[in-house]
VOBA-1610 file (N, C-alpha, C; in pm, whole numbers, padded with zeros to 5 digits, always signed):
BEGIN
Met-03354-02401-02039Met-03342-02303-02102Met-03437-02314-02267Ser-03563-02278-02294Ser-03575-02269-02405Ser-03520-02306-02494Ala-03566-02359-02614Ala-03488-02375-02819Ala-03572-02275-02862Gln-03457-02250-02935Gln-03461-02096-03012Gln-03590-02146-03119Ile-03716-02031-03119Ile-03798-02067-03270Ile-03722-02043-03340Thr-03709-02067-03455Thr-03693-02053-03574Thr-03768-01997-03642Pro-03742-01902-03757Pro-03813-01798-03840Pro-03920-01931-03928Arg-03878-02067-03959Arg-03952-02122-04023Arg-04071-02161-03895Val-04017-02185-03757Val-04135-02207-03687Val-04242-02149-03634Met-04206-02006-03613Met-04257-01856-03624Met-04366-01852-03743Leu-04305-01936-03874Leu-04438-01904-03990Leu-04539-02034-03957Met-04491-02097-03982Met-04616-02252-03951Met-04737-02193-03803Lys-04657-02142-03712Lys-04760-02074-03609Lys-04819-01936-03650Gln-04803-01920-03738Gln-04860-01767-03813Gln-04955-01875-03898Ile-04908-01932-03945Ile-05030-02023-04085Ile-05154-02104-03937Glu-05112-02141-03889Glu-05202-02190-03790Glu-05281-02146-03724Leu-05250-02005-03680Leu-05357-01858-03614Leu-05454-01829-03761Gly-05395-01794-03846Gly-05432-01773-03973Gly-05583-01851-04024Leu-05570-02013-03968Leu-05673-02088-03994Leu-05729-02122-03918Gly-05739-02040-03809Gly-05838-02042-03650Gly-05786-02153-03573Ser-05663-02205-03571Ser-05628-02326-03448Ser-05678-02240-03342Gln-05669-02165-03297Gln-05689-02118-03119Gln-05882-02147-03147Met-05937-02162-03219Met-06103-02184-03211Met-06141-02284-03283Val-06101-02337-03351Val-06137-02463-03403Val-05986-02590-03469Asp-06062-02706-03460Asp-05951-02815-03508Asp-05877-02780-03617Ile-05790-02802-03662Ile-05680-02810-03759Ile-05635-02927-03811Glu-05683-03029-03909Glu-05670-03155-03919Glu-05596-03139-03996Leu-05461-03058-03963Leu-05309-03064-04024Leu-05172-03102-03974Asp-05109-03198-04012Asp-04985-03202-03931Asp-04849-03082-03954Val-04749-03127-03919Val-04650-03066-03907Val-04621-03066-04089Glu-04579-03197-04122Glu-04565-03242-04274Glu-04649-03155-04362His-04779-03151-04352His-04862-03072-04467His-04802-02866-04430Leu-04774-02829-04326Leu-04723-02736-04312Leu-04548-02725-04392Asn-04503-02772-04366Asn-04395-02740-04437Asn-04382-02752-04566Leu-04497-02861-04610Leu-04481-02864-04761Leu-04584-02754-04825Ala-04657-02656-04727Ala-04726-02529-04763Ala-04573-02434-04789Ile-04496-02436-04675Ile-04372-02344-04678Ile-04296-02372-04783Tyr-04262-02489-04805Tyr-04172-02565-04937Tyr-04240-02442-05030Thr-04320-02509-05085Thr-04423-02424-05220Thr-04446-02284-05222Gly-04437-02256-05111Gly-04440-02123-05132Gly-04262-02029-05146Ile-04189-02146-05097Ile-04037-02044-05143Ile-03979-02060-05243Gln-04025-02195-05314Gln-03992-02262-05454Gln-04124-02138-05536Lys-04217-02128-05516Lys-04219-02053-05636Lys-04221-01855-05585Leu-04179-01799-05519Leu-04093-01716-05470Leu-03958-01701-05567Arg-03904-01847-05570Arg-03730-01827-05617Arg-03769-01880-05757Gln-03858-01888-05818Gln-03899-01939-05952Gln-03927-01799-06010Gln-04026-01733-05910Gln-04099-01577-06053Gln-04064-01503-05987Ser-03940-01469-05877Ser-03931-01338-05811Ser-03790-01313-05803Asp-03724-01203-05865Asp-03616-01158-05867Asp-03571-01145-05746Gly-03663-01130-05614Gly-03623-01072-05518Gly-03589-01167-05383Ala-03554-01307-05488Ala-03531-01422-05395Ala-03383-01451-05406Asn-03353-01358-05514Asn-03198-01370-05519Asn-03145-01252-05523Leu-03022-01244-05494Leu-02912-01138-05490Leu-02805-01124-05545Glu-02734-01021-05641Glu-02581-01014-05657Glu-02496-01001-05577Lys-02393-01081-05541Lys-02257-01003-05451Lys-02152-01091-05510Asp-02060-01053-05409Asp-01915-01054-05424Asp-01885-01177-05301Ile-01810-01313-05372Ile-01807-01357-05268Ile-01576-01403-05302Phe-01515-01427-05194Phe-01329-01439-05263Phe-01351-01579-05225Leu-01296-01606-05309Leu-01217-01757-05399Leu-01091-01769-05367His-01022-01900-05334His-00905-01901-05360His-00841-01966-05440Ile-00767-01933-05533Ile-00718-01989-05662Ile-00548-02059-05641Thr-00543-02173-05673Thr-00454-02283-05618Thr-00399-02303-05789Arg-00262-02271-05781Arg-00191-02322-05874Arg-00182-02437-05921Asp-00208-02453-06070Asp-00222-02546-06146Asp-00359-02631-06141Ile-00458-02603-06023Ile-00580-02627-06031Ile-00680-02542-06102Thr-00802-02557-06174Thr-00865-02509-06270Thr-00998-02561-06250Glu-01047-02646-06144Glu-01149-02642-06097Glu-01217-02639-05938Tyr-01331-02585-05927Tyr-01354-02567-05776Tyr-01460-02569-05778Thr-01549-02601-05663Thr-01685-02614-05597Thr-01720-02514-05540Leu-01831-02436-05557Leu-01890-02294-05508Leu-02028-02335-05455Pro-02085-02276-05347Pro-02125-02356-05239Pro-02297-02298-05296Glu-02395-02397-05225Glu-02520-02482-05330Glu-02572-02346-05348Glu-02590-02225-05287Glu-02708-02099-05306Glu-02649-02023-05449Val-02500-02048-05464Val-02501-01998-05626Val-02554-02070-05726Gln-02647-01950-05819Gln-02692-01981-05919Gln-02651-01932-06050Glu-02549-01864-06039Glu-02496-01814-06126Glu-02335-01733-06124Val-02254-01747-06198Val-02131-01683-06198Val-02121-01584-06331Arg-02097-01399-06297Arg-02070-01341-06366Arg-01966-01312-06382Arg-01866-01309-06289Arg-01713-01261-06319Arg-01654-01319-06240Leu-01528-01321-06266Leu-01424-01369-06178Leu-01314-01214-06200Tyr-01340-01136-06065Tyr-01146-01027-06073Tyr-01079-01067-05987Arg-00954-01056-06070Arg-00842-01032-05988Arg-00817-00994-05909Arg-00742-00944-05772Arg-00706-00840-05715Arg-00560-00740-05768Gly-00508-00803-05826Gly-00396-00720-05881Gly-00338-00808-05929Val-00267-00736-06041Val-00138-00781-06167Val+00001-00707-06094Gly+00081-00828-06134Gly+00201-00801-06100Gly+00274-00863-05950Ala+00196-00860-05893Ala+00209-00922-05742Ala+00276-01037-05757Tyr+00266-01141-05810Tyr+00251-01253-05814Tyr+00354-01307-05977Thr+00462-01197-05973Thr+00545-01196-06116Thr+00673-01158-06030Asn+00827-01209-06035Asn+00924-01176-06026Asn+00946-01048-06017Gly+00971-00987-05869Gly+00998-00850-05890Gly+00890-00767-05894Gly+00778-00811-05956Gly+00648-00722-06010Gly+00618-00646-05846Ile+00521-00541-05897Ile+00458-00459-05848Ile+00327-00494-05788Asn+00264-00431-05697Asn+00123-00520-05710Asn+00031-00350-05701Phe-00018-00434-05873Phe-00066-00304-05951Phe-00179-00336-05974Asp-00283-00243-05891Asp-00487-00305-05927Asp-00515-00218-06073Pro-00510-00278-06179Pro-00554-00169-06264Pro-00692-00120-06241Val-00813-00195-06199Val-00928-00122-06117Val-00919+00003-06035Asp-00775-00001-05938Asp-00791+00118-05847Asp-00698+00217-05962Ala-00582+00198-06031Ala-00530+00210-06087Ala-00591+00330-06170Ala-00710+00286-06251Ala-00816+00347-06319Ala-00921+00421-06250Phe-00956+00423-06110Phe-00995+00507-06055Phe-00967+00666-05986Tyr-00810+00613-05960Tyr-00708+00706-05934Tyr-00711+00830-06031Asn-00645+00748-06135Asn-00599+00814-06259Asn-00704+00880-06318Ile-00830+00850-06277Ile-00963+00953-06405Ile-01030+01044-06328Tyr-01054+00982-06152Tyr-01104+01048-06106Tyr-01070+01127-05985Leu-01006+01055-05908Leu-00958+01121-05804Leu-00843+01220-05789Leu-00776+01194-05919Leu-00677+01311-05956Leu-00694+01390-06043Gln-00832+01446-06039Gln-00838+01578-06145Gln-00864+01687-06021Pro-00785+01806-06062Pro-00798+01892-05990Pro-00964+01900-05954Asn-01052+01930-06075Asn-01196+02003-06027Asn-01284+01858-06009Arg-01219+01774-06021Arg-01303+01638-06021Arg-01456+01660-05990Ser-01487+01721-06080Ser-01631+01753-06116Ser-01712+01588-06114Gly-01706+01489-06202Gly-01744+01377-06203Gly-01838+01414-06362Gly-01978+01311-06298Gly-02082+01294-06357Gly-02125+01240-06489Leu-02197+01215-06572Leu-02213+01104-06664Leu-02081+01095-06728Ala-02046+01157-06797Ala-01926+01158-06914Ala-01819+01091-06859Thr-01785+01155-06714Thr-01670+01084-06670Thr-01688+00936-06625Trp-01801+00926-06559Trp-01832+00780-06519Trp-01834+00681-06660Asp-01906+00725-06783Asp-01884+00659-06912Asp-01711+00633-06988Phe-01639+00724-06928Phe-01482+00730-06969Phe-01416+00618-06899Tyr-01432+00645-06782Tyr-01444+00525-06659Tyr-01462+00375-06707Asn-01565+00333-06720Asn-01552+00233-06781Asn-01496+00184-06888Gln-01506+00265-06987Gln-01432+00253-07118Gln-01299+00268-07049Phe-01245+00314-07001Phe-01142+00244-06930Phe-01078+00126-06905Leu-01192+00131-06761Leu-01136+00015-06708Leu-01161-00117-06814Glu-01277-00148-06893Glu-01304-00235-06962Glu-01150-00280-07062Thr-01069-00170-07123Thr-00927-00187-07163Thr-00830-00200-07072Thr-00848-00147-06934Thr-00750-00222-06859Thr-00718-00338-06837Glu-00905-00415-06830Glu-00895-00569-06791Glu-00837-00621-06938Arg-00832-00571-07009Arg-00793-00681-07168Arg-00678-00658-07162Val-00583-00542-07142Val-00426-00532-07155Val-00397-00644-07021Phe-00416-00633-06908Phe-00353-00643-06752Phe-00398-00774-06721Ala-00543-00841-06779Ala-00549-01000-06741Ala-00653-00964-06650Ser-00691-00839-06572Ser-00769-00882-06488Ser-00879-00938-06433Gln-00910-01050-06543Gln-01035-01119-06515Gln-00962-01240-06530Tyr-01038-01337-06509Tyr-01050-01508-06521Tyr-01124-01578-06676Asn-01087-01623-06772Asn-01194-01644-06840Asn-01293-01790-06733Phe-01344-01864-06766Phe-01432-01968-06700Phe-01569-01959-06774Thr-01571-02167-06707Thr-01686-02210-06769Thr-01775-02233-06636Trp-01915-02241-06600Trp-02019-02239-06491Trp-02081-02312-06539Asp-02109-02408-06425Asp-02211-02539-06445Asp-02272-02543-06337Val-02461-02492-06365Val-02516-02483-06268Val-02557-02589-06186Asn-02551-02699-06293Asn-02646-02809-06232Asn-02478-02918-06088Ser-02363-02880-06131Ser-02239-02940-05987Ser-02194-02816-05947His-02249-02729-05981His-02174-02571-05920His-02016-02613-05906Lys-01972-02697-06075Lys-01837-02664-06089Lys-01793-02555-06151Leu-01719-02463-06108Leu-01631-02320-06180Leu-01481-02396-06213Thr-01493-02395-06343Thr-01383-02420-06450Thr-01316-02273-06521Ile-01210-02285-06438Ile-01104-02170-06496Ile-01055-02220-06680Ile-01028-02152-06775Ile-01022-02216-06902Ile-00859-02229-06869Arg-00783-02163-06865Arg-00694-02112-06855Arg-00570-02179-06684Arg-00507-02234-06721Arg-00416-02295-06574Arg-00382-02189-06547Pro-00439-02142-06380Pro-00328-02047-06348Pro-00192-02064-06267Thr-00125-02004-06286Thr+00010-01991-06287Thr+00058-01973-06131Ala+00018-01953-06052Ala+00054-01902-05921Ala-00076-01914-05789Asp-00057-01928-05682Asp-00192-01903-05588Asp-00213-01754-05596Glu-00362-01750-05519Glu-00399-01573-05524Glu-00547-01603-05514Glu-00625-01475-05469Glu-00722-01451-05367Glu-00826-01386-05525Val-00897-01467-05570Val-00956-01411-05696Val-01139-01318-05591Val-01217-01218-05696Val-01324-01187-05638Val-01447-01270-05703Val-01534-01303-05662Val-01642-01360-05815Val-01771-01306-05728Arg-01807-01277-05866Arg-01948-01197-05879Arg-02044-01270-05884Val-02122-01312-05821Val-02278-01418-05856Val-02374-01394-05810Tyr-02487-01469-05870Tyr-02656-01452-05855Tyr-02641-01579-05777Ala-02683-01523-05659Ala-02692-01645-05540Ala-02850-01672-05486Arg-02884-01711-05460Arg-03008-01722-05365Arg-03022-01663-05225Lys-03120-01628-05186Lys-03128-01599-05065Lys-03205-01713-04966Ser-03128-01694-04851Ser-03155-01828-04741Ser-03306-01834-04723Glu-03356-01951-04685Glu-03454-01972-04634Glu-03532-01845-04557Asp-03478-01824-04436Asp-03468-01740-04299Asp-03469-01558-04381Asp-03396-01592-04476Asp-03384-01426-04480Asp-03494-01376-04615Leu-03551-01455-04630Leu-03705-01438-04737Leu-03812-01450-04605Ile-03762-01549-04495Ile-03909-01547-04420Ile-03879-01364-04339Asn-03800-01359-04288Asn-03763-01231-04243Asn-03754-01108-04366Asp-03750-01136-04474Asp-03729-00981-04511Asp-03910-00936-04472Pro-03895-00815-04467Pro-04007-00747-04472Pro-04129-00710-04606Tyr-04076-00736-04717Tyr-04154-00703-04841Tyr-04196-00901-04862Thr-04072-00980-04853Thr-04149-01109-04887Thr-04240-01223-04761Asp-04150-01109-04649Asp-04288-01227-04546Asp-04437-01229-04566Pro-04502-01114-04557Pro-04608-01123-04586Pro-04675-01203-04720Trp-04604-01148-04837Trp-04658-01261-04947Trp-04643-01430-04907Leu-04523-01471-04872Leu-04501-01626-04814Leu-04596-01609-04727Met-04632-01573-04649Met-04728-01610-04558Met-04860-01660-04573Ser-04958-01516-04641Ser-05052-01608-04737Ser-05068-01675-04806Tyr-04930-01681-04887Tyr-04919-01770-05013Tyr-04913-01918-04912Ala-04846-01980-04841Ala-04828-02071-04792Ala-04961-02099-04682Thr-05039-01999-04603Thr-05175-02028-04570Thr-05233-02070-04660Ala-05280-02007-04757Ala-05367-02065-04860Ala-05295-02195-04885Lys-05248-02253-04956Lys-05162-02358-04945Lys-05275-02448-04863Ala-05207-02410-04678Ala-05220-02502-04628Ala-05394-02487-04611Lys-05454-02401-04623Lys-05627-02396-04621Lys-05688-02482-04743Tyr-05585-02488-04875Tyr-05650-02579-04972Tyr-05657-02740-04937Met-05461-02756-04890Met-05474-02940-04845Met-05611-02907-04700Leu-05630-02870-04603Leu-05744-02891-04528Leu-05856-02901-04620Gly-05912-02819-04685Gly-06052-02826-04783Gly-06053-02967-04811Glu-05921-03027-04881Glu-05870-03181-04948Glu-05949-03261-04870Ala-05905-03269-04716Ala-05884-03353-04620Ala-06032-03359-04596Arg-06131-03256-04555Arg-06273-03247-04526Arg-06337-03250-04573Asp-06315-03224-04733Asp-06385-03290-04888Asp-06397-03456-04890Lys-06306-03509-04817Lys-06298-03670-04795Lys-06465-03730-04725Phe-06563-03609-04653Phe-06641-03663-04586Phe-06773-03569-04637Pro-06812-03560-04797Pro-06899-03439-04852Pro-07021-03458-04728Gly-07049-03559-04696Gly-07195-03584-04656Gly-07158-03555-04494Gly-07092-03533-04417Gly-07039-03475-04270Gly-07055-03615-04229Phe-07053-03636-04096Phe-07057-03720-03975Phe-07155-03704-03861Pro-07182-03848-03862Pro-07283-03846-03710Pro-07187-03764-03576Gly-07307-03683-03542Gly-07202-03647-03363Gly-07342-03635-03259Pro-07260-03610-03154Pro-07381-03639-03091Pro-07499-03484-03076Asn-07521-03402-03152Asn-07586-03363-03177Asn-07714-03322-03327Gly-07628-03443-03370Gly-07717-03471-03538Gly-07586-03473-03587Asn-07612-03508-03728Asn-07540-03497-03827Asn-07449-03369-03839Val-07307-03354-03882Val-07178-03267-03836Val-07143-03280-03986Thr-07175-03149-04064Thr-07083-03085-04163Thr-07003-03045-04198Leu-06892-03085-04300Leu-06767-02993-04287Leu-06767-02863-04396Asn-06713-02814-04460Asn-06676-02670-04515Asn-06561-02704-04584Gly-06511-02852-04635Gly-06427-02900-04738Gly-06453-02821-04874Ala-06543-02790-04932Ala-06591-02719-05072Ala-06522-02576-05071Thr-06552-02561-04962Thr-06586-02381-04931Thr-06433-02349-04901Leu-06371-02428-04834Leu-06229-02353-04834Leu-06131-02386-04930Lys-06158-02497-05026Lys-06101-02547-05139Lys-06087-02403-05267Thr-06210-02367-05286Thr-06244-02263-05328Thr-06194-02138-05296Glu-06217-02125-05179Glu-06115-01961-05134Glu-06046-01993-05168Ala-05932-02102-05106Ala-05803-02081-05106Ala-05757-02133-05258Ala-05843-02145-05366Ala-05795-02176-05502Ala-05830-01986-05561Ala-05906-01917-05526Ala-05921-01784-05563Ala-05799-01709-05486Glu-05802-01744-05350Glu-05606-01706-05280Glu-05521-01739-05368Ile-05517-01820-05392Ile-05398-01890-05465Ile-05370-01801-05633Glu-05452-01790-05681Glu-05467-01724-05799Glu-05366-01580-05765Lys-05472-01520-05715Lys-05462-01387-05684Lys-05265-01336-05633Leu-05264-01458-05526Leu-05117-01412-05504Leu-05026-01468-05615Glu-05018-01511-05717Glu-04957-01576-05774Glu-04902-01462-05883Ala-05038-01412-05907Ala-05058-01258-06046Ala-04969-01149-05933Gln-05002-01155-05820Gln-04921-01009-05752Gln-04743-01084-05731Leu-04729-01155-05757Leu-04599-01205-05736Leu-04494-01116-05854Leu-04551-01131-05941Leu-04501-01108-06079Leu-04475-00920-06091Asn-04563-00867-05945Asn-04461-00778-05944Asn-04427-00650-05790Leu-04372-00796-05700Leu-04354-00803-05596Leu-04222-00718-05599Val-04194-00633-05498Val-04033-00523-05479Val-04035-00599-05310Thr-03896-00631-05328Thr-03823-00698-05200Thr-03753-00592-05158Ser-03674-00616-05054Ser-03582-00509-04976Ser-03425-00517-05075Gly-03389-00632-05134Gly-03299-00661-05209Gly-03253-00573-05340Asp-03157-00478-05289Asp-03159-00322-05358Asp-03048-00418-05481Gly-02958-00465-05440Gly-02858-00506-05550Gly-02731-00421-05523Tyr-02703-00395-05640Tyr-02562-00301-05671Tyr-02603-00161-05680Ala-02565-00068-05584Ala-02580+00105-05634Ala-02488+00134-05705Phe-02520+00264-05755Phe-02400+00349-05853Phe-02384+00432-05737Val-02252+00476-05663Val-02232+00603-05613Val-02112+00634-05693Ile-02065+00787-05655Ile-02004+00857-05703Ile-01928+00969-05586Gly-01765+00987-05522Gly-01795+01052-05431Gly-01809+01013-05291
//
């Protein structure tokens, strides 16, 4: 049974082919290719919003516990939503203010015409409901330790929804039809520059069976530097397949 080819390995093969590996010797090893890919991914994450996505994750809150460690890919915590209010009090009912607002304002209207005015009213009602029924937790977030600290001590166990801004995985970035071409081009340019650096160690060439052999190290470095500059400028306008949250009525 053959080993599964990972997206990174596939990208490495594409880089080698882009440098002409089937026609000439490429004086680069796996570490050089990994460094080129790592540099591209880091550049993408630093300068493109498309390398991240906004999503909701579930978190189990334990009574009297205020500190929680979130996954490494989480970069920012936006909000903590409580799923219900009243379900954790003696004799309480499972009342969800978000659902109540939606039903009262939108679904139960006879005409249900909707529109921007209805949406704006809904948002105002939602903010009021959150304040009155404490449907959100106040918290602090430490991006270095990935520690989420709830300000007020929880009085009962419950499941909450955490809206976060998280990094896309490496595989997602490589497989993304929008970021993959940029990443492949950038990593190839970085590998080309490293190849030029290696060949430029012998500017005068070296003796061969048919005379002196000259290398194209300086040319590769010049070409790679121009490609890297162009790709970094393109990165500012890169559009990805991460659409984020959409607004839907009806």
